C-alpha positions in Angstrom: -4.4 -28.5 -9.6 -7.7 -26.8 -8.1 -11.7 -26.3 -8.9 -13.2 -23.6 -9.2 -17.2 -22.7 -8.5 -18.9 -19.3 -9.7 -21.8 -18.1 -8.5 -23.9 -15.6 -10.7 -22.7 -15.7 -14.7 -23.7 -11.9 -15.7 -21.2 -10.4 -17.5 -18.6 -10.3 -14.0 -19.1 -13.6 -13.6 -18.4 -14.6 -17.3 -15.1 -12.2 -17.5 -14.0 -14.4 -14.0 -14.5 -18.0 -16.0 -12.2 -16.8 -19.1 -9.7 -15.1 -17.3 -9.7 -18.5 -14.9 -9.7 -20.7 -18.1 -6.4 -19.1 -18.9 -4.9 -20.2 -15.3 -3.1 -23.3 -15.1 -3.8 -23.6 -12.3 -7.8 -24.5 -12.9 -8.9 -27.8 -13.7 -12.3 -27.7 -13.3 -14.7 -24.6 -13.9 -18.4 -25.2 -12.0 -21.2 -22.2 -12.7 -24.4 -21.6 -10.8 -26.8 -20.2 -13.9 -29.9 -20.6 -15.3 -28.7 -19.9 -18.8 -27.8 -22.7 -21.1 -23.8 -22.9 -21.3 -21.1 -25.1 -22.8 -17.8 -23.8 -21.8 -18.3 -25.1 -18.3 -20.0 -27.3 -16.2 -23.2 -25.8 -14.9 -24.6 -26.9 -11.2 -27.7 -26.1 -9.1 -27.3 -24.5 -5.8 -28.6 -27.8 -3.7 -26.2 -30.1 -5.7 -23.2 -27.7 -4.7 -22.3 -30.4 -1.0 -20.9 -32.8 -3.9 -18.0 -30.9 -5.7 -14.7 -29.5 -3.8 -13.7 -26.5 -4.8 -10.7 -24.2 -3.4 -11.9 -21.4 -4.8 -15.5 -19.6 -4.7 -17.0 -16.5 -6.9 -20.1 -15.2 -6.0 -20.6 -13.1 -8.5 -24.9 -12.4 -8.5 -26.5 -9.8 -7.9 -25.5 -7.5 -5.4 -29.3 -8.0 -2.8 -28.7 -11.9 -3.2 -24.7 -11.8 -1.9 -25.9 -12.3 1.9 -28.3 -15.3 1.5 -25.4 -16.3 -1.0 -23.0 -16.1 1.5 -25.3 -17.8 4.4 -25.5 -20.8 2.1 -22.1 -21.5 1.8 -21.3 -20.8 5.1 -23.8 -24.1 6.3 -22.2 -26.6 3.7 -18.3 -24.9 3.0 -15.8 -25.0 5.0 -12.1 -23.3 4.9 -13.1 -22.2 1.0 -11.3 -19.1 0.0 -14.4 -17.2 -1.5 -14.3 -14.1 -3.9 -17.3 -11.7 -3.2 -18.3 -9.2 -5.8 -18.1 -6.2 -4.9 -19.6 -4.4 -2.9 -20.1 -6.5 0.3 -24.1 -6.7 0.4 -26.2 -3.8 -0.9 -27.0 -2.9 3.1 -25.7 -3.5 6.8 -26.3 -6.9 7.9 -24.5 -7.5 10.8 -23.8 -11.0 9.6 -19.9 -12.4 10.2 -18.9 -15.2 8.7 -16.9 -17.6 10.5 -16.6 -21.1 8.5 -14.4 -19.6 5.3 -12.3 -16.8 4.2 -13.8 -14.1 2.2 -12.1 -11.4 -0.3 -14.1 -9.1 -1.9 -13.5 -7.6 -5.6 -11.8 -4.0 -5.1 -9.9 -5.1 -7.8 -8.8 -1.2 -8.5 -6.4 -1.8 -5.4 -4.2 -3.9 -7.7 -4.1 -1.1 -10.3 -0.9 0.1 -11.0 -1.7 3.2 -11.3 -3.0 2.8 -6.5 0.0 0.8 -6.5 2.4 3.7 -7.7 0.6 6.6 -6.4 0.8 4.5 -2.5 4.6 4.6 -3.1 4.9 8.0 -3.4 2.2 9.6 -1.2 4.0 7.6 1.8 5.4 9.9 4.7 4.5 13.3 2.6 1.9 16.0 3.4 -1.2 15.6 1.4 -3.3 19.0 1.4 -5.8 18.1 -1.1 -8.0 14.9 -2.7 -10.1 15.7 -6.0 -11.8 12.7 -7.5 -13.4 12.5 -11.0 -15.1 9.8 -12.6 -17.3 10.3 -15.4 -19.0 6.8 -17.3 -22.1 6.3 -19.5 -23.8 3.2 -18.3 -26.1 2.3 -21.8 -21.9 1.6 -22.8 -20.8 -0.4 -20.1 -22.6 -4.0 -21.1 -22.3 -4.8 -25.1 -24.5 -8.1 -24.4 -27.6 -6.7 -22.7 -29.8 -3.4 -22.8 -28.7 -0.9 -20.5 -32.3 -0.3 -18.4 -32.4 -4.0 -18.0 -29.3 -4.6 -16.4 -28.8 -5.0 -12.5 -26.9 -1.4 -12.1 -30.0 0.3 -13.5 -32.2 -1.6 -10.8 -32.2 0.0 -7.5 -33.4 -3.0 -5.8 -31.0 -5.5 -6.9 -28.4 -2.8 -5.4 -27.7 -1.0 -8.7 -26.8 2.5 -9.1 -23.5 4.8 -8.2 -23.4 4.8 -4.7 -22.3 0.8 -4.8 -21.6 -0.3 -8.4 -18.8 2.4 -8.6 -18.1 2.2 -5.1 -14.0 0.9 -5.7 -12.8 4.7 -4.9 -14.5 5.1 -1.6 -12.1 1.4 -1.1 -9.1 2.7 -3.1 -9.4 6.2 -1.1 -9.5 4.0 2.1 -6.9 2.4 1.2 -4.7 5.2 0.5 -5.5 7.9 3.1 -7.8 6.0 5.6 -10.9 6.6 6.9 -13.0 8.8 5.2 -14.9 11.4 7.2 -17.8 13.1 5.0 -19.2 16.4 5.3 -21.7 16.3 2.4 -23.1 14.0 -0.2 -25.1 14.9 -2.7 -26.8 11.6 -4.5 -29.4 9.9 -6.6 -30.8 10.0 -10.3 -29.9 13.4 -11.9 -30.2 11.6 -16.5 -33.2 10.8 -18.5 -31.8 7.3 -18.5 -33.9 4.6 -18.5 -32.9 3.6 -14.8 -34.3 4.1 -11.0 -30.8 3.8 -10.0 -28.6 6.5 -8.4 -26.5 8.2 -11.7 -24.6 11.1 -9.2 -22.4 11.5 -6.2 -21.4 14.3 -4.9 -19.3 14.1 -1.4 -16.9 16.3 -0.1 -15.3 15.7 3.8 -11.7 15.0 4.6 -9.5 12.9 5.7 -8.4 11.4 9.9 -9.4 13.9 13.2 -5.9 15.9 13.1 -5.6 19.5 12.8 -3.6 18.7 9.9 -6.6 16.9 8.4 -6.8 16.5 4.1 -9.1 17.6 2.4 -11.5 15.3 -0.2 -14.1 16.1 -2.8 -15.3 13.6 -5.1 -17.8 13.4 -8.1 -19.2 9.6 -9.3 -21.6 10.1 -12.8 -22.8 7.0 -14.7 -24.4 9.7 -17.6 -21.7 11.5 -18.8 -19.8 10.6 -22.7 -16.4 12.1 -21.3 -15.6 9.0 -20.2 -12.7 9.9 -17.6 -11.4 8.0 -14.4 -8.7 10.2 -12.3 -7.7 11.1 -9.1 -5.7 14.4 -8.1 -3.4 14.8 -5.8 -2.1 17.9 -4.0 0.0 18.8 -1.1 3.9 19.9 0.3 6.1 20.0 -2.9 4.2 17.8 -4.7 1.1 17.2 -7.5 -0.5 14.2 -8.6 -2.8 12.7 -11.5 -3.7 9.5 -11.9 -5.6 8.5 -14.7 -6.4 4.9 -14.0 -8.2 4.8 -17.6 -5.0 5.7 -19.5 -2.8 3.9 -17.5 -1.1 6.8 -16.2 0.5 9.1 -13.8 1.8 12.8 -14.2 3.2 13.8 -11.5 5.5 17.3 -9.9 8.2 16.9 -7.0 9.7 19.5 -6.2 9.9 21.0 -9.2 11.0 17.6 -10.8 8.8 16.7 -13.6 7.8 12.5 -14.4 5.1 10.9 -16.7 4.6 6.9 -15.8 2.6 4.9 -18.1 2.1 1.7 -17.7 0.1 -1.5 -19.9 -2.9 -0.3 -21.7 -4.7 -4.3 -20.3 -3.4 -3.0 -16.5 -7.4 -2.8 -15.1 -7.7 -6.0 -17.2 -4.8 -7.8 -15.4 -6.0 -6.9 -11.4 -8.8 -9.8 -12.5 -6.1 -12.4 -13.4 -3.8 -10.9 -10.2 -7.2 -10.7 -7.5 -7.4 -14.7 -8.7 -3.5 -15.3 -8.6 -3.1 -14.0 -5.4 -6.0 -16.0 -3.5 -5.2 -19.0 -5.3 -1.7 -19.1 -4.1 -3.4 -17.6 -0.5 -0.8 -14.5 -0.1 -3.8 -12.1 0.3 -2.6 -9.1 2.4 -3.2 -6.0 -0.7 -7.0 -7.9 -1.1 -9.8 -6.5 0.0 -11.0 -8.3 3.2 -14.8 -9.1 4.4 -13.9 -6.3 7.2 -12.7 -3.5 4.9 -15.6 -4.1 3.2 -17.6 -3.8 5.9 -16.3 -0.9 6.5 -16.7 1.0 2.6 -20.9 -0.4 3.3 -21.0 1.6 7.0 -19.5 4.5 4.6 -21.6 4.1 1.6 -24.8 4.1 4.4 -23.4 7.5 6.2 -23.6 9.1 2.7 -27.1 7.9 2.0 -28.3 9.0 5.8 -26.8 12.9 4.8 -27.6 13.1 1.5 -28.4 16.2 0.4 -29.8 15.3 -2.9 -33.8 16.7 -3.4 
């Protein structure tokens, strides 16, 4: 049995706590929060030296991640730490040395992404198209959307950071993304000051047979879709992450694969189990997350938004 420490008790912190409370390997759950909660043990940052958690989850606002990690580095050693994505709000040269860090890009564990990774192995892929449409006011039911972290640029909100899962799993599936064009900013009339639209085009790798990429992400559409479309030699794939379905054709043979409805929820629990058991090969490492943040920084620099 292990003790778990959760720093930050917003919607994602509550999700982690709820799922971990059902984990048979977890004993006590400590939570750093100013909120009054009765389900778990609340604790202050200054008292962390008095507890010995085996798993630490950093789920406070993105802009505080770097400060929190530096604090953890001072008081703990050899801990397994899960940091909610993105790793930081902006690039930082700081490199932790005392603990092992993993970043919550849990879509890596989604069966649609896992299966696509297996299907495209050794295949020639010509083009990848990503589309993610969502409606920010529907993201969280327990808070007015305009007051959420995602609505505030200063807290690390916005689609480029909040919805960077796609950038992470694309790197996992196809390798380094080389962006050629980026359009990122606030387009809608939502009551936010963060970005709500990202359009990007580019390619993977530097070879002559490189794969092209187009990507569109927004947080102002009620279409509610999350898809990855892949086209290549003898193969066409539509991966529907929202509905847990893959439809693909390989050499004129058509196939549909359906996964469990709660596939996304399961990725959080599996993420916990993999870290607790020390089986971390599939998880996003600290360096992987820095690579994604480096790409985000590059997209900001080449942004053509007006």
